[in-house]
C-alpha positions, 0 to 999 in steps of 0.5 A, a space after each residue: 279368523 285370528 293370528 296366534 303367537 308361536 309356541 301355541 298348541 292345538 286347540 283340540 289338545 290339552 297342554 299335556 298332549 291329550 287328545 279332546 274334543 273342541 266342545 270340551 276344550 271350550 268349557 271351563 273345567 271347574 275347580 277341583 279344590 276350593 283353594 285357588 292355586 296359581 304361580 306368583 306372577 298371577 297373584 301379582 297380577 291380580 293385585 295389580 289389576 285390583 289396585 286399578 279397579 280401585 282407582 277407577 272406583 275412586 275416580 268415579 266418586 270424586 265428582 260426587 265428593 266435590 261437587 258442591 265446591 264445584 258448584 260454588 266456583 263456577 257458579 252453575 246450577 243443578 242442572 249444569 252440574 248434572 251435565 258434568 256427570 251425563 258428558 262422564 257417562 257418555 265418555 265411559 259408555 264409549 270407552 267401554 265399546 273402543 276400548 274392549 273392541 281394540 284390546 282384542 284387535 291388538 292381542 290377547 294374554 301380555 298383548 292386553 297390557 298395551 292396550 290397558 296402559 294406554 285406557 289407564 294413561 288417559 285418566 292419568 292424564 286427564 286427572 292431571 289436566 284437571 288440576 291444571 287447566 279446568 279455569 272454567 265450567 266449560 273447560 272442566 266439563 270437556 276434561 270429564 270426557 277422558 276420564 270417562 273414556 278411561 273409566 269405562 275402557 280399562 275395566 273390560 281389558 282389566 277383567 280380561 287380562 287377570 282372566 288370562 293370567 290365571 288357571 282356567 280353573 280358578 277364573 271365578 275367584 281371579 275376577 271375584 277378587 279383582 272385583 273388590 276394588 269397587 267396594 274397597 274404593 267407595 269407602 277409600 274415596 271418602 278418606 282420601 278426598 277428606 284429606 286433600 280437602 282439608 290441606 288444599 281445594 277441590 282441583 287437588 283431589 283429582 291428582 288422586 288419580 296420577 298418583 295412583 295410576 302411575 305406580 300401577 302402570 309401571 307395575 303392570 309393564 314389567 309384569 305383563 310380559 310375553 316371558 312373564 306369561 309363558 312362565 305362568 302357562 308353564 307352571 299350569 302345565 307342569 300341574 296339568 291344570 288349564 290354559 286360560 287359552 291355548 296360546 299365549 296370544 291371538 290377534 283378530 285378523 278378520 274384518 274390522 268387525 270380526 271381534 264383535 260378530 265373534 262376541 255377539 254370535 255367542 247367545 251367552 253374551 247376548 242374554 248376559 247383557 240383558 241380565 246385566 241390564 237388569 242388575 244394573 237398573 235395580 242398582 242405579 233405581 236403590 242408590 240414587 235415592 237411598 239418602 232421599 229415602 233416609 233423609 226423610 226419616 229424619 237422618 242428617 244429610 251426613 248421616 244418610 250419605 254415611 249409611 247409604 254406603 254401608 254395602 261397600 262394607 261387606 261387597 267384597 265378601 259377596 264377591 270374592 265368596 261367589 266368584 270362587 263358588 262359581 268355580 264349584 257349582 257353575 256360574 249359572 246356580 250362582 247368578 240364580 242365588 244372588 238374584 233371589 238375594 237381590 229380590 229380598 234385600 231390595 224388599 227389606 229396604 221397605 221396612 227401613 225405619 231408622 239409622 239401625 234397621 238402615 245398617 242391617 239392611 244395607 249390610 244384608 244387600 252388599 253381600 249380593 249387590 256386588 257379587 253378580 258382575 264378576 260372576 257373570 264376567 267370568 262367564 263371558 269369558 268362558 263363553 268367547 275367550 278370545 273376544 272377551 274385550 269386546 264382549 265386556 265392552 258391549 255388555 258395559 256399554 249397552 247395559 250400563 248406558 241404557 240403564 244409566 239413561 232411564 233407571 233413576 227417572 222411572 225410579 223417581 217417577 214411581 217414588 213421586 206417585 206411589 211412594 218407596 214402598 211400590 219403588 222397591 217392589 218394581 225394582 225386586 220385580 226388575 231383578 227376578 226378571 233376570 231369571 228369564 235371560 239366565 235360563 236361555 244362558 249355557 252354562 260354562 263350567 264343566 263340573 256344574 254341567 250334567 251332559 259333560 262327565 265329570 272326572 273320577 
């Protein structure tokens, strides 16, 4: 059950008054053009949410960049340094589950701004407190908890938010562009931290988060209002496109577990969790030991670290292209293509023999590496639009959590026992297993479904 905002249209009626079936109304009609169309407010929301993803990407990369300085100041071992990341990771999982759920209870549409700004504010405060209060190892360790909660909590709400400010026909494009903040942030992190460390100390690096975050939440507070969302919906209606939801906002009025039940009731959510788990396993297994492989080939640590991040250069291309393509050719075909691309490029890592081949292979992997995530996110929003926050929170929390626990450990054992060649064979096989849950997922883009008549 859900409470709906006033001024809504019924689920079985299109914005222009045409009667449509409930089944068809729940499908994404798909884009009739490769060129996305949306009002200015939708583009502003896309810019703000992309900057937010960039901020979370920077936040995720700060700790590895300054970890040697942290170890030196606190005099901690590698095991204690690893615990810092584990605590942050636990907070990330909790944040994804908690804020994804809260966002659906507070409300969809413009109400998501409220939940999202709280999640972002926790990270901003955590960054400022890390600068001012991290006087000991224990204090720093505890301050990683709110940073992780913010990182995990803002992402599912962020995806749901941008999805609900764009015409349904261009959802894949919007989510794909918004996710380019991740690869862009990966490269921006190194430059930002280098500048900060050149002028100050490692604690000042954590001030980058409030400096980036405060303008973002202020902008979103001004843009993400009920009045502006109504303007977006009016623009969509006038052009006979499809609203993200029939109503401006809904709030779950059922039991406390109603959003969770609604999300898990849909088979697409359950199978998507498994699908993303396999992708994240492959990603974690590959990136964890890239620098180890490269230094073993005679590269310096600095050169190995630089080349290991090469996939971020092309990562944004794959996200935009495949997010947009999925609006036209369907989510399932796009994901299937990306699974095969992942497997081929992971197997190509076996043949890396030096810097030149490493650049070529990782730039090729970048075209596929980040692309599945926005496509699957768009699939989830298509499938359970009123419980999108909970669905993505479950996917991020469970898939990221479980893969994070096991992937690197298993990869290390395989490399020690059998070498890098079999390591990449195993990762490619894990990716190809994704074709099994994909076969059970139902296509959500009407233009790509054979059982739904296409518009003439």
